[in-house]
N, CA and C of each residue as an Amber inpcrd file, in Angstrom:
protein
   261
   1.5370000  -4.9680000 -19.5980000   1.2370000  -5.2770000 -19.1730000
   0.5080000  -3.4060000 -18.2450000   0.3760000  -2.8990000 -17.4140000
  -0.5430000  -2.0340000 -17.7840000   0.7890000  -1.0780000 -16.9370000
   1.4800000  -0.0840000 -18.0460000   2.5940000   1.4360000 -17.1010000
   1.7860000   2.4210000 -16.3780000   0.8770000   2.4950000 -15.4690000
   0.1740000   3.2800000 -14.7990000  -0.1110000   2.6670000 -13.5590000
  -0.1460000   4.1070000 -12.1460000  -0.6690000   3.4440000 -11.4180000
  -1.9590000   4.2460000 -11.5740000  -3.4310000   4.0850000 -10.9740000
  -4.5660000   4.8700000 -10.8250000  -5.1320000   4.7740000  -9.3340000
  -5.8440000   5.2490000  -8.5590000  -6.5120000   5.7860000  -7.4120000
  -7.0840000   4.8630000  -7.9990000  -7.6340000   3.3680000  -6.2950000
  -8.4930000   2.8420000  -6.2190000  -7.5870000   1.1080000  -6.5170000
  -6.3490000   1.0090000  -7.1500000  -6.1130000  -0.1740000  -6.7550000
  -5.5830000  -0.3380000  -5.7110000  -4.9510000  -2.4170000  -5.8260000
  -4.3020000  -2.3070000  -4.4630000  -3.3880000  -2.9810000  -5.2600000
  -2.6990000  -3.2200000  -4.7580000  -0.4010000  -3.6370000  -4.1250000
  -0.7520000  -5.0330000  -3.2250000   0.4040000  -5.5800000  -2.7490000
   0.8240000  -6.4450000  -2.0960000   2.3220000  -6.1200000  -1.7780000
   2.7420000  -6.1910000  -1.4480000   4.1380000  -6.5570000  -0.8900000
   5.0590000  -7.5260000  -1.5090000   5.7020000  -7.7530000  -2.5130000
   5.5980000  -9.4810000  -2.6580000   7.0790000 -10.1510000  -0.9270000
   7.3380000  -8.9630000  -0.5850000   7.7390000  -9.2540000   0.5880000
   6.8950000  -9.4930000   2.6480000   5.9090000  -9.1760000   2.0390000
   4.9920000  -9.7380000   3.1880000   3.5800000  -9.8740000   2.3460000
   3.1150000 -11.2840000   2.6400000   1.4170000 -11.1250000   1.6700000
   0.3280000 -10.8950000   3.4680000   0.9000000 -10.7280000   4.1360000
  -0.2620000 -10.1990000   5.4130000  -0.3960000  -8.7920000   5.0740000
   0.2320000  -7.3050000   4.0770000  -0.6070000  -6.8970000   3.6520000
  -1.0910000  -6.1930000   2.2870000  -1.9850000  -4.9040000   2.0320000
  -2.1960000  -5.1260000   1.3000000  -2.5880000  -3.4750000   1.0190000
  -1.9740000  -2.6920000   0.3560000  -1.8160000  -1.1760000   0.0650000
  -3.1330000  -0.9000000  -0.7520000  -3.4710000   0.4720000  -1.1090000
  -4.7900000   1.2570000  -1.9790000  -4.0630000   2.3040000  -2.2990000
  -4.2440000   2.6060000  -3.3260000  -3.8520000   3.5610000  -3.6490000
  -5.0650000   4.4860000  -3.3850000  -4.8980000   6.1500000  -2.7500000
  -5.8690000   7.1600000  -2.6350000  -5.5880000   7.6520000  -3.5860000
  -4.4640000   8.6660000  -4.2300000  -3.6350000   9.6560000  -5.0230000
  -1.9500000   9.3540000  -4.9850000  -2.6870000  10.1120000  -6.4730000
  -1.0000000  10.0960000  -6.9920000   0.2370000  10.8630000  -7.5560000
   1.1340000  11.3170000  -7.5830000   1.6880000  13.3000000  -7.6570000
   2.8050000  12.5410000  -8.2830000   3.5430000  13.5400000  -8.8450000
   4.6870000  14.1900000  -9.2220000   5.3240000  14.0480000  -8.3660000
   6.4340000  14.8310000  -8.0580000   7.5900000  15.2980000  -7.7090000
   8.2880000  16.1110000  -7.9810000   9.4960000  17.1740000  -6.9860000
   9.2560000  18.2580000  -7.9490000  10.4860000  17.7530000  -9.2510000
  10.9460000  16.2860000  -9.5960000  11.9460000  15.8960000 -11.2480000
  10.8860000  15.1990000 -11.8430000   9.3530000  15.1580000 -11.3350000
   8.3600000  15.0170000 -12.5690000   8.0020000  13.0350000 -11.9700000
   8.6200000  12.1400000 -11.2090000   8.5970000  11.0270000 -11.0190000
   7.3740000  10.6270000 -10.3010000   6.6430000  10.1970000 -10.2920000
   4.9430000   9.6280000 -10.2590000   5.6870000   8.6870000  -8.9140000
   4.6760000   9.3230000  -8.2700000   4.0920000   8.2760000  -5.9380000
   3.4130000   8.1970000  -6.2050000   3.2860000   7.0350000  -5.6520000
   0.8620000   7.3360000  -5.4410000   1.5260000   7.1750000  -3.6660000
   0.5620000   7.4760000  -3.0160000   0.5290000   7.7150000  -1.8180000
  -0.7710000   6.8860000  -1.4590000  -0.7990000   5.8970000  -0.4010000
  -1.3110000   4.3260000   0.0780000  -1.7120000   4.6280000   0.8250000
  -2.8510000   3.6770000   1.2390000  -3.3070000   3.7320000   2.8800000
  -3.1250000   2.1470000   3.1290000  -3.2120000   1.1690000   4.1770000
  -3.0990000   0.2580000   4.4800000  -4.2900000  -0.4210000   4.0690000
  -4.8460000  -1.4680000   3.6840000  -6.7670000  -2.0720000   3.2530000
  -6.7330000  -2.2210000   4.7260000  -6.1040000  -2.1860000   5.6060000
  -6.4110000  -2.7510000   6.7820000  -6.4110000  -2.4300000   8.2690000
  -5.7680000  -2.0400000   7.6330000  -5.9260000  -0.2080000   8.6840000
  -5.3120000   1.1750000   8.7320000  -6.8450000   1.6770000   7.5140000
  -6.2260000   2.7750000   7.5280000  -4.9340000   4.3120000   7.6720000
  -4.4830000   4.1650000   9.2650000  -4.2070000   4.4480000  10.1040000
  -3.4600000   3.9710000   9.0450000  -2.7170000   3.5220000   8.4760000
  -0.6940000   3.0710000   7.8570000  -0.9790000   3.5620000   6.6800000
  -0.0030000   4.1050000   6.0860000   0.6250000   4.7470000   5.1380000
   1.8530000   4.5870000   4.6960000   2.0170000   4.4640000   2.9800000
   3.2220000   5.0180000   3.0300000   3.0900000   5.7560000   1.1460000
   4.1280000   5.8420000   1.2200000   4.6240000   7.0060000  -0.4560000
   5.3080000   5.3330000  -1.3080000   5.4870000   4.9210000  -2.6040000
   5.8410000   4.5110000  -2.9580000   6.3980000   5.7390000  -4.4960000
   7.2250000   5.4010000  -4.8740000   7.1710000   5.4710000  -6.3650000
   6.5140000   4.7760000  -7.4860000   6.4490000   5.2040000  -7.8220000
   5.4300000   4.0600000  -9.0710000   6.4360000   2.6350000  -9.8900000
   6.3360000   3.9350000 -10.8480000   7.6330000   2.8210000 -11.3630000
   8.3180000   1.3980000 -10.0540000   8.3520000   1.7460000  -9.0300000
   9.3410000   0.5660000  -8.1580000   7.5300000  -1.1370000  -7.6720000
   5.8920000   0.3290000  -7.6340000   5.0820000  -0.1430000  -7.6120000
   4.6980000  -1.2990000  -8.5410000   5.0160000  -1.0800000  -9.6230000
   4.8520000  -1.1750000 -10.9260000   6.2920000  -2.3720000 -11.3780000
   7.6610000  -2.3200000 -10.4230000   7.7800000  -2.8100000 -10.4450000
   6.9170000  -5.1440000  -9.4400000   6.9430000  -6.2660000 -11.3730000
   6.4690000  -7.3180000  -9.8740000   7.3270000  -8.0390000  -9.3210000
   8.6180000  -7.6520000  -9.0530000   9.1020000  -7.8440000  -8.5000000
   9.4400000  -7.5280000  -7.2950000   8.5470000  -6.0940000  -6.8320000
   8.3750000  -5.6120000  -5.6240000   7.0810000  -6.2780000  -4.8490000
   6.0890000  -5.0140000  -5.6560000   5.2720000  -5.5000000  -6.3230000
   4.2110000  -6.3620000  -6.8830000   2.7380000  -7.0110000  -6.3260000
   1.9820000  -7.8140000  -7.0520000   0.6380000  -6.6090000  -6.8620000
  -0.0790000  -6.4310000  -7.9200000  -1.5680000  -5.7850000  -7.9780000
  -2.1590000  -6.4540000  -7.4010000  -3.1320000  -6.5770000  -6.4420000
  -4.3610000  -7.7790000  -6.5710000  -5.1610000  -7.4160000  -6.6370000
  -6.3260000  -8.4310000  -7.0670000  -7.8530000  -7.3920000  -7.2910000
  -8.6150000  -6.8020000  -5.9460000  -9.4730000  -6.4340000  -5.9110000
  -9.8870000  -6.1150000  -4.4390000 -11.3610000  -6.3790000  -3.4440000
 -11.1570000  -7.8600000  -4.1860000 -11.4470000  -8.8970000  -3.3960000
 -10.9500000  -9.7900000  -3.0390000  -9.9820000 -10.1760000  -3.2900000
  -9.3950000 -11.1410000  -2.6170000  -8.7640000 -11.0890000  -1.2620000
  -9.2000000 -12.6000000  -1.1800000  -8.1950000 -12.3050000   0.2870000
  -7.1800000 -11.6820000   1.8160000  -6.9240000 -10.5920000   2.5620000
  -6.6410000 -10.1040000   2.7070000  -6.8140000 -10.7070000   4.1510000
  -5.4350000 -11.0230000   4.9560000  -4.5410000 -12.4800000   6.0190000
  -4.7970000 -10.7290000   7.2340000  -5.3540000 -11.6980000   8.5080000
  -5.8570000 -10.3770000   8.7190000  -4.4560000 -10.8730000  10.6870000
  -4.1200000 -10.4190000  10.6090000  -3.5160000 -10.4030000  11.7580000
  -3.7720000  -9.6810000  13.2500000  -3.4730000 -10.5730000  14.2540000
  -4.6110000 -10.4940000  16.0550000  -4.2520000  -8.6490000  16.1010000
  -6.0070000  -8.2000000  16.8060000  -5.8610000  -7.3110000  16.9940000
  -4.8410000  -5.9270000  17.1720000  -4.9650000  -5.0140000  17.2740000
  -3.3750000  -3.9320000  17.6560000  -4.6830000  -3.0340000  18.5820000
  -4.0920000  -2.6390000  19.2770000  -4.3560000  -0.7980000  20.0940000
  -3.2180000  -0.1630000  19.6230000  -3.8920000   1.1220000  19.4240000
  -2.6490000   2.2790000  18.8450000  -2.7630000   3.1510000  20.8790000
  -1.5260000   3.2770000  20.7370000  -0.6820000   3.8190000  21.8930000
   0.0470000   5.3940000  21.8350000   1.0450000   5.7450000  22.2570000
   0.8010000   7.2630000  22.0620000   2.0420000   7.2050000  20.8890000
   2.0850000   8.1400000  20.5840000   2.8700000   8.7620000  19.3100000
   3.2110000   7.2400000  17.7010000   1.6210000   6.8030000  17.7660000
   1.3370000   6.3840000  16.5200000   1.9420000   4.2820000  16.3390000
   2.2660000   4.2140000  18.1100000   2.8300000   3.1530000  18.0540000
   1.6560000   1.8390000  17.9860000   1.8450000   0.2620000  17.8600000
   1.1260000  -0.1790000  18.0670000   1.0400000  -0.9530000  18.9780000
  -0.1380000  -1.6330000  19.8280000  -0.0720000  -2.4570000  20.1750000
  -0.5320000  -4.3780000  20.5990000   0.4640000  -4.6520000  20.9500000
  -0.7510000  -6.2750000  20.3830000  -1.7890000  -6.3530000  21.2500000
  -2.8180000  -6.8480000  21.6050000  -3.8360000  -6.9030000  22.5610000
  -3.9790000  -8.3360000  23.0950000
């Protein structure tokens, strides 16, 4: 099993098959714990930061191939304050 998170890798939250996240950058927090800054593959305006040990926990996240199918939700429009509205 890979014990490292690399830029460009994609992961899927095991509780949500509807989204894939791509690693944009990796950094160390002040305590030395690595974190991955990720963007949603479906909507690059959405970002999240996950501790790398959490991301590598196969009970929480699954690494997916770049060519893996992405589930598509209905289109959304951005409203004020970054909120989303269904179209």
